[in-house]
N, C-alpha and C positions, 0 to 999 in steps of 0.2 A: 502491499496500501507506500503510495507516495502522498504528504505533504505537503499541501499548496506551501509559497517559503508567502511570510505575511504582505497582504498592501503595504506600498507605499505608499511614504503623508499626503500626495497628492492623485493618489490611485483611489485610495478609501474618502479624501474629498472629492471629487468625479464620480464617486460610487455612489453617498446619499444624499450628492443632489440631481442626480439621475433616475431617482428611484419615482413612482409613480405621485407621489402625492408631493413632493416636493415643483416637480415638472409641472403641475399641475395649479403649484402656488397657494399645497396644504398645506400643513401643520405633518411637521416628522419628531419623534423622539428618540435620544441616544444619554448613555449614561455619561456622564460627567466624566469619569475614570475614562474610559474608551476614546471618548474623547481625547484626552488627556494622550492619553498611551499611543496611538494612534497619530496625532496632528498634533499637540500642541495646543495651550489652553491661545495666549496669544496669534499662533498661527490661524486657528477656526474663529478667533475675537474679529481680526485684520479679514475674513474671508464675509463675513458677513456685515462688516465694512463695508466690501467690494463690491457686495450686492444687493444692500440700502435692508438687507433679513434683517429678525432681529430677533433675540433668544427670555425666557427664563430659562432661568435656578430655580429650584429645589427640589429636596431631598433626592442632592444622588444625581438628577435630569437634568436632561437640559428640554424644553418647548422649543421649537426651531419655527417655527410662524412666516415661512418662502415664499414670503410677499414681502410689498412696499407698503401695506397698508398704516396706520393707525394702533396701536392695543391697547386696551385701557382690561383697567387692572379692574374686581368686580370683587367687592370684599362680603 
């Protein structure tokens, strides 16, 4: 059995943002530890800024809004 090589940071980001929900301007969720492991938090935040996307963090998860619409926090 061959174990696939881990994705490069660029390949991981490409894979993430080519998910159907991301392509359609929806919402995706990832564990913060995976983002830190595969890409690094600073690089990921730079990519979000470059795309004009927003994200919120809660309980070790990042919820990423793959659009440029404003976010309103509902309490």
